[in-house]
MARTOR-885805 format. One line per 8 residues: their letters; for each residue z, y, x of N, C-alpha, C. Coordinates in Angstrom, 1 decimal. Each point is the difference from the previous one (the first is absolute). Example, Ala and Ser with C-alpha at 12.3 -4.5 7.8 and 13.67 -1.06 7.14 Angstrom:
AS) 7.8 -5.7 13.2 0.0 1.2 -0.9 0.0 1.2 0.9; -0.7 1.1 -0.4 0.0 1.1 0.9 0.8 1.1 -0.8
***
This chain:
MINRYLIC) -66.3 35.8 -4.6 0.4 -1.4 0.2 -0.9 -0.8 -0.9; -0.5 -1.1 0.5 -0.8 -1.0 -0.7 0.8 -1.0 -0.7; -0.2 -0.2 -1.3 0.7 -1.1 -0.7 -0.7 -1.3 0.3; 0.7 -1.0 0.3 -0.6 -1.3 0.3 0.7 -1.1 -0.9; -0.8 -1.1 -0.1 0.5 -1.2 -0.8 -0.3 -1.2 0.9; 0.8 -1.0 -0.3 -0.2 -1.4 0.6 -0.6 -0.8 -1.1; -1.3 -0.4 0.3 -0.6 -0.9 -0.9 0.3 -1.4 0.4; 0.5 -0.8 -0.9 0.3 -1.4 0.3 -0.9 -0.9 -0.8
VIINKGFS) -0.6 -1.0 0.7 -0.9 -0.9 -0.6 0.4 -1.4 0.3; 0.3 -0.8 -1.0 0.4 -1.4 0.1 -1.2 -0.8 -0.4; -0.5 -0.8 0.9 -1.2 -0.8 -0.2 0.1 -1.4 0.5; -0.9 -0.9 -0.5 0.0 -1.3 0.6 -0.4 0.0 1.5; 0.5 -0.9 0.7 -0.3 0.0 1.5 -1.5 -0.1 0.2; -0.4 0.8 1.0 -1.4 0.0 0.4 -0.9 1.1 -0.5; 0.6 0.9 -0.8 -0.8 1.1 -0.7 0.4 1.4 0.5; 0.8 0.1 1.1 0.4 1.3 0.5 -1.2 0.8 0.5
DLVMEAAR) -1.0 -0.6 0.6 -1.1 0.7 0.4 -0.8 0.7 -1.1; 0.0 -0.7 -1.1 -0.7 0.5 -1.2 0.8 1.2 -0.6; 1.3 0.0 0.1 0.9 1.1 -0.4 -0.3 1.2 0.9; 0.0 -0.2 1.3 -0.2 1.1 0.9 -1.4 0.6 -0.1; -1.0 -0.8 -0.3 -1.4 0.5 -0.2 0.0 0.9 -1.2; 0.6 -0.4 -1.1 0.0 0.8 -1.2 0.8 1.3 0.3; 1.1 -0.1 0.6 0.8 1.2 0.3 -0.7 1.0 0.9; -0.7 -0.5 1.0 -0.7 0.9 0.9 -1.2 0.7 -0.7
KKGARGGT) -0.6 -0.7 -1.0 -1.1 0.7 -0.7 0.5 1.3 -0.7; 1.3 0.1 -0.3 0.5 1.1 -0.7 0.9 0.9 0.9; 0.0 -0.2 1.3 0.6 0.9 0.9 1.2 -0.5 0.8; 0.5 -1.2 -0.2 1.1 -0.5 0.8 -0.5 -0.2 1.4; 0.9 0.2 0.9 -0.3 -0.2 1.4 0.5 -1.3 0.6; 1.0 -0.6 -0.6 0.5 -1.3 0.6 1.1 -0.5 -0.9; 0.6 -1.1 0.4 1.0 -0.6 -0.7 0.8 -1.1 0.8; 1.0 -0.5 -0.6 0.7 -1.1 0.7 0.0 -1.2 -0.9
IINARGTG) -0.2 -1.2 0.6 0.0 -1.2 -0.8 1.1 -0.9 0.4; 0.8 -0.5 -1.0 1.1 -0.8 0.2 -0.2 -1.3 -0.8; 0.3 -1.1 0.7 -0.1 -1.3 -0.7 1.2 -0.1 -0.9; -0.2 -0.6 -1.2 1.1 0.0 -1.0 -0.2 -1.3 -0.8; 1.0 -0.3 -0.8 0.1 -1.2 -0.8 0.4 0.4 -1.4; -0.8 -0.4 -1.0 0.4 0.3 -1.4 0.8 -1.1 -0.6; 0.7 0.4 -1.0 0.8 -1.0 -0.8 -0.4 0.0 -1.4; -1.2 -0.4 -0.3 -0.6 0.0 -1.3 0.8 -0.9 -1.0
NKDIEKFY) 0.0 0.4 -1.2 0.7 -0.7 -1.1 -1.0 -1.0 -0.7; 0.3 -1.3 -0.1 -0.9 -1.0 -0.6 -0.4 0.4 -1.4; 0.9 0.7 -0.8 -0.3 0.4 -1.4 -1.1 1.0 0.0; 0.0 0.9 1.0 -1.1 1.0 0.1 -1.3 -0.7 0.3; 0.0 -1.0 0.8 -1.3 -0.8 0.3 -0.5 -0.6 -1.3; 0.8 -0.6 -0.8 -0.4 -0.6 -1.2 -0.5 1.0 -1.0; 0.8 1.1 -0.2 -0.4 1.1 -0.9 -1.3 0.6 0.3; -0.2 0.4 1.2 -1.2 0.7 0.4 -1.2 -0.9 0.4
GIVIHPDK) 0.3 -1.3 0.2 -1.0 -1.0 0.4 -0.5 0.2 1.4; 0.8 0.6 0.9 -0.4 0.2 1.4 0.9 -0.7 0.9; -0.4 -0.4 1.2 0.8 -0.5 1.0 0.5 1.1 0.9; 1.4 0.0 0.1 0.6 1.0 0.9 0.2 -0.6 1.4; -0.7 0.6 1.0 0.0 -0.5 1.3 1.3 0.6 0.7; 0.8 -0.8 0.7 1.2 0.5 0.6 -0.3 0.9 1.2; -1.0 -0.4 0.8 -0.3 0.7 1.2 -0.7 1.4 -0.3; 0.7 1.1 0.4 -0.4 1.3 -0.3 -0.2 0.8 1.2
ELVLIVIE) -0.6 1.2 -0.1 0.0 1.0 1.0 0.4 1.3 -0.7; 0.8 0.8 0.7 0.4 1.3 -0.5 -0.7 1.1 0.9; -0.8 0.8 -0.6 -0.7 1.1 0.7 0.7 1.3 -0.3; 0.4 0.7 1.0 0.7 1.3 -0.1 -0.9 1.1 0.5; -0.2 1.0 -0.8 -0.9 1.1 0.4 0.7 1.3 -0.3; 0.2 0.9 0.9 0.6 1.3 -0.2 -1.2 0.9 -0.2; 0.0 0.7 -1.2 -1.2 0.8 -0.4 0.4 1.4 -0.5; -0.8 1.0 0.1 0.3 1.3 -0.5 -0.1 -0.1 -1.5
EDKKADVM) 0.7 0.9 -0.7 0.1 0.0 -1.5 -1.4 0.2 -0.6; -0.8 0.8 0.6 -1.3 0.3 -0.7 -1.0 -1.2 0.1; 0.3 -1.0 0.9 -0.9 -1.2 0.1 0.6 -1.2 -0.7; 1.3 0.1 -0.4 0.7 -1.2 -0.5 -0.7 -0.6 -1.2; -0.3 0.7 -1.0 -0.6 -0.6 -1.2 -1.3 -0.7 0.2; -0.9 0.7 0.8 -1.3 -0.6 0.3 0.1 -1.3 0.9; 0.9 0.1 0.9 0.2 -1.2 0.9 0.6 -1.2 -0.9; 1.0 0.3 -0.8 0.5 -1.1 -0.8 -1.0 -0.5 -1.0
EEIYKDCG) -0.8 0.8 -0.6 -1.0 -0.4 -0.9 -1.1 -0.9 0.7; -0.4 0.4 1.1 -1.0 -0.8 0.8 0.6 -1.3 0.4; 1.2 -0.1 0.5 0.6 -1.2 0.4 0.1 -0.9 -1.2; 0.5 0.5 -1.2 0.2 -0.9 -1.1 -1.4 -0.5 -0.6; -1.0 0.9 0.1 -1.3 -0.4 -0.4 -0.5 -1.2 0.8; 0.2 0.0 1.3 -0.5 -1.0 0.9 0.9 -1.2 0.1; 1.3 0.2 -0.2 1.0 -1.0 0.4 1.1 -0.2 -1.1; -0.2 0.4 -1.2 1.0 0.0 -1.1 0.3 -1.4 -0.5
LETRSQGI) 0.8 -0.1 -1.0 0.4 -1.3 -0.6 -1.1 -0.9 -0.4; -1.1 0.6 -0.5 -1.1 -0.8 -0.5 -1.0 -0.4 1.1; 0.3 0.2 1.3 -0.8 -0.4 1.1 0.7 -1.2 0.6; -0.7 -0.6 1.0 0.6 -1.2 0.7 1.2 0.4 0.8; 0.1 1.3 0.4 1.2 0.4 0.8 1.2 0.2 -0.9; -0.2 0.2 -1.3 1.1 0.1 -1.0 1.0 1.1 0.5; -0.5 1.2 0.3 0.8 1.0 0.6 0.8 0.8 -1.0; 1.1 0.5 0.4 0.9 0.9 -0.7 0.1 1.3 0.9
VFALPVKD) -0.2 1.1 -0.6 0.0 1.3 0.8 1.0 0.9 -0.6; 0.9 0.6 0.8 0.9 1.0 -0.5 0.3 1.0 1.2; 0.5 1.2 -0.4 0.3 1.0 1.0 1.4 0.5 -0.1; 0.5 0.4 1.1 1.4 0.6 0.1 -0.1 1.3 0.7; 0.7 1.0 -0.4 0.0 1.3 0.7 0.7 -0.2 1.4; -0.6 0.7 1.0 0.6 0.0 1.3 0.6 1.4 0.3; 1.2 0.0 0.3 0.7 1.3 0.3 -0.3 0.6 1.3; 0.2 -0.8 1.1 -0.2 0.5 1.3 -0.9 -1.0 0.8
VKGLIEEE) -0.8 0.5 0.9 -0.9 -0.8 0.8 0.0 0.6 1.4; 0.2 -0.8 1.0 -0.1 0.3 1.4 -1.0 -0.9 0.7; -0.9 0.5 0.8 -0.9 -0.9 0.7 -1.4 0.0 -0.5; -0.3 0.6 -1.1 -1.3 0.1 -0.5 -0.7 1.3 0.5; -1.2 -0.1 0.4 -0.7 1.2 0.5 -0.7 0.6 -1.2; 0.2 1.2 -0.2 -0.6 0.8 -1.1 -1.5 0.1 0.2; -0.8 0.0 -1.0 -1.4 0.2 0.1 -0.4 1.2 0.8; 0.7 1.1 -0.3 -0.3 1.2 0.7 0.3 -0.1 1.5
EEKDEKK) 1.1 -0.7 0.4 0.3 -0.3 1.4 -1.1 -0.8 0.7; -0.6 -1.0 -0.8 -1.0 -0.8 0.5 -1.3 0.9 0.3; -0.3 0.9 -0.9 -1.1 0.8 0.2 0.2 0.9 1.3; 1.2 0.6 0.2 0.3 0.8 1.1 -0.1 -0.8 1.3; 0.4 -1.3 0.0 -0.1 -0.8 1.2 -1.4 -0.3 0.4; -0.9 -0.1 -1.0 -1.4 -0.3 0.3 -0.8 1.2 0.6; 0.6 1.2 -0.1 -0.7 1.2 0.5 0.0 0.1 1.5
***
């Protein structure tokens, strides 16, 4: 059985393609993008000296455990808090998955 994780990336609107490019560099095959709205705190804006944009995108990527750290690192490098996308990246364990094609099955289908 393959252990999987759900990588969640919260970014400013318009940067989801950059997230997916970074994730694909490290082995991700796809993701889902959801429009979202943040509720930033004005005190945080003053403290950190940044503007918090309310329009967000949430990128969800299901990834195998052995690729998780590399994918997260690449996404954060390209889209982290100190970039224009101001991204936050975290992962959650996924217990059961149905509907994803295993890499081995893909190889068999190509034969």
